[in-house]
N, C-alpha and C positions, 0 to 999 in steps of 0.2 A: 039383619041388613042386607037388604038384597044389591048385588053387585051385577051389573050388564057386561057382558064383553060382545061389542060390535066388531066386526071386520070392515074393513076399507077397501075400495079400489081405487087405484089412478087412472085412467084412460089415458093408454099408451104407455105407462110406466109399467104399474104391478097391480097384480089383483091378491087380494087377501093378508092386508096388514089390519097389525093391532093400532091400537091410535098413537103411541108413540113413534112406532114404527112408519106408521104415514105420515108423520111429520117430517120425520127424518127424510125420505123418499121426496118427499115435496121440496123440499129446503135444497136438498142436493141436487135434484134433476134443475130446478131454478138457477141453482149456482153455475151449472154447466152450460145452460144456455144462454146467459145473461153474462158471464164473466166478469161479474163484479166484485169490486173488492171488498173486504172484510165492513170497514166504514158504511160504506154505501149498502150491501147487504144487512147490515142490521138495522137500518131506515127503514127497510122495507118489512123486514120482518121483527117489527119492531117487541121489544120486551113486554108490553102492556097485553100485546097478544095471549102471551100465557100466564103471565102474574109474576109473582116474587122472583123466580127463576131467569127470566127472559127464554126466549128462543131458542138462540146461537149464541156461543162463546168463543172465545180463542181457546186451543186446546192447552195453550202454556198457563191460562189465564184460572184453570181449575186447580184446585188444591182439594188434598186427600179428603178434606170433611164434605165437599159436594161431589165428589166422583161418582156417587151413585146417583146423582139428579142427571147427569149425563150420558149419553152413548159415547164414552171414552173409548172403548175396543175398536169403533168403527167411525172415526175422523174424517172430514170429506176437506179435500185439499182444493183449495181457490187457486187460481189461475196463476197468482202471484207466488204460490207456495205454503199460504197460509194455512195451518189444519184449524177448522173450527168444530165445532161439536153441537150437536142439537140436543137439546132437553127431552128427556123421558118420563116428566111428570106431569101428566094429562089425563083431566077429568070432563066430563061432560061439556061442562059451562064454557070453561077457555078452549079444549077443543073444538067446539060450535062457532067460538070468534075466530080462531085460527083457519076454519075450512071456509067460513063467510068470506075472510079477507082472500083466501088462496084462489076462490073463486073467481072474485075480482080482477085477479092476475090472470085470471083464463086458464085456472087447472080445473080439471073434471073430476072432482070424488064424488063417489057412488059408493052407499050403504051395500054391502055384500050380506050380510047376515047379522042376528041377534042370539045369543046365547045368554039367557039368565041363571045366575046361581044364588042359592042361599048360605049367607056366611051366618054361621051362629059363634057369637063371641058371648 
């Protein structure tokens, strides 16, 4: 199996991010700029962008079984004090959907570099 490791940059935010950290930084920056509540933010970053896990969840809603699917060690605190976490389960297809949606919201995402590795199983 061939696995690609592409890094991304978001203009004005940060350079050289992995797929899951890219999503986290975009959501974090967007939430700080817009000061939206969780319910509104969840409509902006709707679950279908990611798939089965959803893009964001309240930290308090994550059970032990699902902790490994979210960046629970780096929660985002919203203006009302709600702590949210961003999903870390991103593959090329759902990431492409997320990036397209982020661009519609005015986020400038660039591909920085690609590294392919061969995984033998």
